[in-house]
C-alpha positions in Angstrom: 146.0 17.2 -41.5 148.7 14.9 -43.0 150.2 11.9 -41.4 153.5 13.8 -41.2 151.9 16.6 -39.2 150.3 14.1 -36.8 153.5 12.3 -36.1 155.8 15.4 -35.9 157.4 15.6 -32.5 160.2 18.2 -31.8 163.6 16.9 -30.7 164.9 20.4 -29.7 163.8 23.9 -29.1 165.6 27.1 -29.9 164.7 30.0 -27.6 165.6 33.6 -28.4 165.2 36.1 -25.6 164.4 39.2 -27.6 163.6 41.9 -25.0 161.8 42.8 -21.8 159.4 45.7 -20.9 157.7 47.1 -17.8 160.5 45.8 -15.5 160.6 46.9 -11.9 163.6 49.2 -11.4 166.3 47.9 -9.0 169.2 50.1 -10.0 170.1 53.3 -8.1 170.2 55.4 -11.3 166.5 54.6 -12.2 167.6 51.8 -14.6 168.5 48.2 -14.5 171.6 46.3 -15.5 169.4 43.4 -16.7 170.2 40.0 -18.0 168.2 36.8 -18.6 168.9 33.2 -17.6 167.2 30.4 -19.6 167.1 26.9 -18.3 165.6 23.5 -19.5 166.5 20.6 -17.2 170.2 21.0 -16.3 171.1 23.1 -19.4 171.4 26.7 -18.6 172.3 29.8 -20.7 172.8 33.4 -19.8 172.5 36.5 -22.0 174.8 39.5 -21.8 174.0 42.3 -19.5 172.0 45.2 -20.9 173.4 48.1 -18.9 171.4 51.1 -17.7 168.2 50.0 -19.4 164.6 50.3 -18.6 163.5 48.1 -21.6 166.5 45.8 -22.3 167.0 44.2 -25.7 169.1 41.1 -26.0 168.2 39.1 -29.1 170.3 36.2 -27.9 169.4 32.5 -28.5 170.0 29.1 -27.0 169.1 25.6 -28.1 167.9 22.8 -25.8 167.4 19.1 -26.5 164.0 17.8 -25.7 163.2 14.3 -24.4 161.2 11.8 -26.4 157.5 12.3 -26.5 156.8 9.7 -23.8 159.1 11.6 -21.3 157.4 14.9 -22.1 154.0 13.3 -21.4 155.0 12.6 -17.9 156.8 9.2 -18.1 160.0 8.5 -16.2 163.4 10.1 -16.6 162.8 13.6 -15.5 160.6 14.5 -18.4 158.8 17.3 -16.6 162.1 19.2 -16.0 163.1 18.7 -19.6 159.8 20.0 -21.0 159.7 23.2 -18.9 161.5 26.4 -19.9 162.5 28.6 -17.0 163.4 32.2 -17.8 164.6 34.6 -15.1 165.3 38.2 -15.6 167.8 39.6 -13.1 169.5 42.9 -12.2 173.2 42.6 -11.8 174.2 44.1 -8.5 177.7 45.5 -8.0 177.6 44.4 -4.3 175.8 41.4 -3.0 173.7 38.9 -4.9 171.9 39.8 -8.2 168.2 40.8 -7.8 165.4 38.9 -9.4 163.2 41.1 -11.5 160.9 38.3 -12.4 160.6 34.9 -13.9 158.5 33.0 -16.4 157.9 29.3 -16.4 156.8 27.9 -19.7 155.4 24.4 -20.4 157.0 23.5 -23.7 154.8 20.5 -24.2 151.7 22.7 -24.0 153.3 25.3 -26.2 154.1 22.7 -28.9 150.6 21.1 -28.9 149.1 23.3 -31.6 151.9 22.2 -34.0 153.0 25.8 -34.8 156.7 25.4 -34.9 157.6 29.0 -34.3 156.0 31.3 -31.8 156.9 34.8 -30.7 155.1 35.7 -27.5 155.2 38.0 -24.5 155.3 36.1 -21.2 154.3 37.8 -17.9 157.1 37.8 -15.3 156.1 36.5 -11.8 157.8 36.6 -8.4 160.1 33.8 -7.2 157.2 31.8 -5.8 155.5 31.9 -9.2 152.8 34.3 -8.2 151.9 37.6 -9.9 152.2 39.6 -6.6 153.2 42.9 -8.3 153.5 43.9 -11.9 157.0 42.7 -12.8 156.9 43.3 -16.6 157.1 40.9 -19.5 159.7 39.1 -21.5 159.4 38.6 -25.3 160.6 35.1 -26.4 160.8 33.5 -29.8 160.4 29.8 -29.4 161.1 27.6 -32.4 160.6 23.8 -32.2 162.8 21.7 -34.4 163.2 18.1 -35.3 166.5 16.5 -36.1 165.9 13.9 -38.7 168.8 11.4 -39.0 168.9 11.0 -42.7 172.6 10.6 -43.3 174.0 7.1 -43.3 176.0 5.9 -40.2 179.0 5.5 -42.4 178.9 9.1 -43.4 178.6 10.3 -39.9 181.4 8.1 -38.6 183.9 9.7 -41.0 183.3 13.3 -40.0 185.1 14.9 -37.2 182.8 16.1 -34.4 183.1 19.7 -33.2 182.6 20.5 -29.5 179.5 22.4 -28.6 179.8 25.4 -26.4 177.3 26.4 -23.7 177.2 29.4 -21.5 177.2 29.0 -17.7 
């Protein structure tokens, strides 16, 4: 293993919610109007609603900044929240609150430990307490760890106009 591999530590993660399967049906027509909410720390993104679907496909992505390695390892500054990805799959209800179909809680620090920078994996959906009480289905996520290397000079950066970043929710 090279020195670069040993010292590589991601600064951000790009998560793509690809699809879900085996979801519990909450809609009256035998389907769901499903959407997913992804959250790391206080940053939260929501997919569009896949209407009248039993196996929704979204293929929507979001990027999250990760804390320095020390914060991820349990140091101060809320590192645990910033290294945990929460994915909820919900059914949009026309009346009343939306219904939780299931959720997955993914430890990004553990997921990044094998140094594979891109993972596509099915995650089992659990109930709101985090227990697998009933089969709630699975969500397919593509998780890509990235590192932002600051190689441009500070002079070059100061001359460029900054564009605002847009986030959903």
